[in-house]
N, C-alpha and C positions, 0 to 999 in steps of 0.2 A: 424472591425470585431463586434465592438459593434454597431455601426450605422446599419450594415446590420442585426444583431439579432433584433435589435430595429424595423426595417422597415418590419421583417417578423412577428412580433407580432402586429403590427398596423393593424388597421382594416379598411375597406372601406364601405361607405354607399352603399345600394344596391337600385336599381332603382324599382320604384312602378310596373312596368309591369314585372319584374323579380319576384317579391314576389307573383304576382297574378299568374304567369306560375307555380310557384313552388306548390300554393294551387291546380291549376286544376290539375296538374300531381299527386297530392296526391289523389284526388278525382277519377281520372282514374285508378290509381293503386288499391284502393279499390274495384271499380267495377269490375276489372278485376280479382282479388282475388275471390271475391264472386261468379262470374259466373264460374270460373274453379272449385271453390269448389262445387257449386251446379250441375255441369255436374257428378260429381262422383255419384250423387245419381237418376240418370234419370231412373234407372232400379227399382227403390224402389216405394212403392205406392204413388201417388200424394199427396203432402201436408204433406209429413213426416217430413220435417223441418220448418212447419209452425208454431208449438207449441214452438220450441226452437231456432227461427230465431234471437231474440235479443241478447240470451247468444251466440250463434255461432258466430254472427258479432262482438261481444265484444271481444270473444277469438281471432278471428282472427286480431282483431286491436291490441290487447295485444301483438301478435307475432310480428307485425309490429313495436310496440313501443319498444320491447325489443331490436331489431336489428336495429333501427334507432335513434330515440331520446335517449335512453338509453345508447347505445354504441358509437354513432357519434355525439351527439348533433345536428342532423339535420334530417329531413324526407327525404323521397325517392327524391322527388321533388327537395328539396333543394340541395341534393348531386349531382343531376344531372347538376344542374346550379351553382355548385361550392358555395353554400351557407351555412352557419351554424348559429345557435342560439348562441347570447352572453348575458351573464349575465348583463343586464343593470342596475342592482342595484349596481354594484361594483365601480361605480363613477370613472371609468377610461377609457381611450380611447384604451388602450391596450384589446387584447381579452382575456375575461375570459369565461371559459365553464359554462354551466348550473350548478346549485348546485343539489345535490341529492333530496332535497325537492321540487324544481322546476320541475324537471323530474317527481317525484311522481304527484305533484299536476297537472302537464301537462295530465298525465294517468288519474286521477280523472275527470278533467273538459271536457275532449274530450271523451274518452272512455266510462268513467262513466256515464257522462251527457246523452250522447245519449242513453245508454243502459236504464238509468231510464226514459227517455221520452217515449221511445216504450213500455217497460215492464208496466209502470203506466198505458199507454192508453188501453192496453189489460186486465189490471186487472179491471179497472174501467168502461170499456166500458158497461157492461151487468149488472153492479149492481144499485140498486136502493135506497139502504139505505141511510138516511140522512146524516151520518157521512162521508160514502164513497164519497158521492157526494160532500161535501164541500172539502175533500181532493182533488177530481179531479178539482173543480174548481180552487183551489188555485196553482196547478200544471199547469193548463191552463194559469192562469194569470202570474206565474213566467215564463213560457215558453215565453209568449207574450211579457214579459216585457224584457227579454233577447235578442229576436229578435231585438227589438226597440233599445237597448243599443248596440247590434252589427251593426245596421244601422248607429246610430250616430257614432259609433268607424270607421266605413268605410269611412264616411264624413270627419271625421279628419284624417284619413289615405291619403286621396285623396290630402290633403292640406298640410299635413306636410311629408307624405312619411315614416313614421316610425308605427310599430304596426299594421300589417294588419288583425288580427284577435282580438276580444275582449280577448281571452284566454292569448294573448303574452301581451297584455296591463295590465291585471290583474297579471300576472306573473313577468312582468319586463324583458321579452327576446326579443331581437331585432336581425332581419336578417341582418347578414354583410356577406361580401364575405371574404373566406378563403384567397385568393392570391389577389393580385392587378389585377383589371380588365380595359379593355381599354374601349373606348366608344362602347355603343352597335351600331352593325352595322347589318342591315338586307339586304340579297342578294335577289334578284329578279329574279335569274335563275329560280329556281324551279317554280315560279309564271307563269313566260313567257312560260315555257314548258307545264304547265297545260292550260293555255290560248290558246296556239297553238293548242294542242291536242284536245280540248273541240271544238275549232272551225272546225278543220278539221273532227271531228265525226260528227258535225251538218251538215256539208256540205254533207257528205257522207249518212247521214239518208235522206236528201232531195233528193240528186241524185239517189239513188239506185232503188228507185219505178219507176222512169222514165226510166231505162234500161231493154230491153228485155234479160233477162239472159239466157233463154232457147233458143233463136233465136242465141245469141252469141255463146253459147256453141256448138251449132250445126255447126255454121259457122266454127268455130276453128277447130272442129273435122272433117270437110270436107276438111280443109286445111292441117291439118296433115295426113289425108288419100285420098290423090288426085286420082280423077279417069281420067286416061290418055285416055280410050276409051273403048268400048265394041265391043268384036268380034260379027259374026254374030250368033253364037250359044248361046253367053251369052246375046245377045239382046232380046232373047224370054222369056217371062213370065216363061215358064216352069223351066227355069234354076234358078230362083230367087224366086220361090213360096214356098220353104222349110224353109225360114228363113224370120222372119219379121225384117225389117231395122231398127226397133226402139228397141224392146226388145230382139232381137235374137234368139227367141223361135220359134218352130213351129207356123206359123200363124193360129190365130182363127178367123173363119169368114173372110177371106182374102179380102182385098181390094186394089185398086189401086188410085193414084192421078193423071195419065196421063204418068207417067214415068215408064221404065222396072222394078221398085222395088215393093216389095209386103209388106203389114204392116196388122197387126193385126186392126180389125175394133175399138176396144177399144181404141188402141194405137193412132192411126190417128185421131180418133174423138175427143178425149180429147186434143191431141195437137193442132189441128184445131181450137176448141172452145177455148182454152187458146190464140193462136196466129193467126190472122186472115191472116196474112204474113207468115205462117208456108212453110218451104222448105224442100224437102228431104234431110236426113243428108247424103246421099250417093252420089248424083249428083247436089243436089241444086235445083233442079227443083221446081217451086211451084204448089200449089194445084189448079189444074184446076177443076177438077170434081172428087168427091169421089164415085166412082163405085165399086161394088163387082165382084171380079174375077172368072170368069166362066171357070174353068178348070178342067178337070178330073185327078185325080193322082191315080195311080196305088198303092194298097198296098205294093208291092214289092219295091216300093221306099222309104218306111218309113224305110227301114234297111238300106240305105245309108248313 
């Protein structure tokens, strides 16, 4: 029992890729939270949050800190990957949670530092006084120096695999696995499905313009409604001149193509211009000649 309890309290080192994944998940969550929050103000005047944007972002990050670092010793990205922060100043290999001072300084360095940088830039951007310009130059120099230190820290992290950010190194907190982890395995099933689908989509995009969809549609409709034969009375143009074979309405400027069926002029002309090998959807006859229908229809036939 004692050995099992000791194993549960022991910590496991975290791979570099897992620590970087946790940082990317944290950034994605912050962006998602900010976009969801700003969507609530779409009905307001444009730029309503512009004057208070640094404060609103700091308040949202404060809420995240309260329910992540303060309560669980881990960010959202770390919680997803089963990672926690360990107090590396305890000088023990067993897991020790972050102290209250480390949590508070984590809040000041991450949320407070970001707010100070954004707010100071807004305050001193339009000021021309000599004293304020000196403060602005000092803040710019400090921001650049911290970014340089962050770059150096990242290079050290790539070599040693600990302290992915400068804040972690300053506070002495290290990412560890909460539970024993197996070797990181990457499955390629999802990637294979994506590659297969993209290849199939590119093939369809290349193939579809070469297919005459209109002609294929008319051919299928002629198969679904086969014409077995026409009687002598139905073979006359008078029996079919009351309905356009394409639109199904009373034919406007009726024309024929050499078969016993009648078409509107604009229907048959547009289809023939679109497809030189256009065929009648009723009987499958090709367009031999487009001629106007010369037939007198009595007004009494309109009631039929």
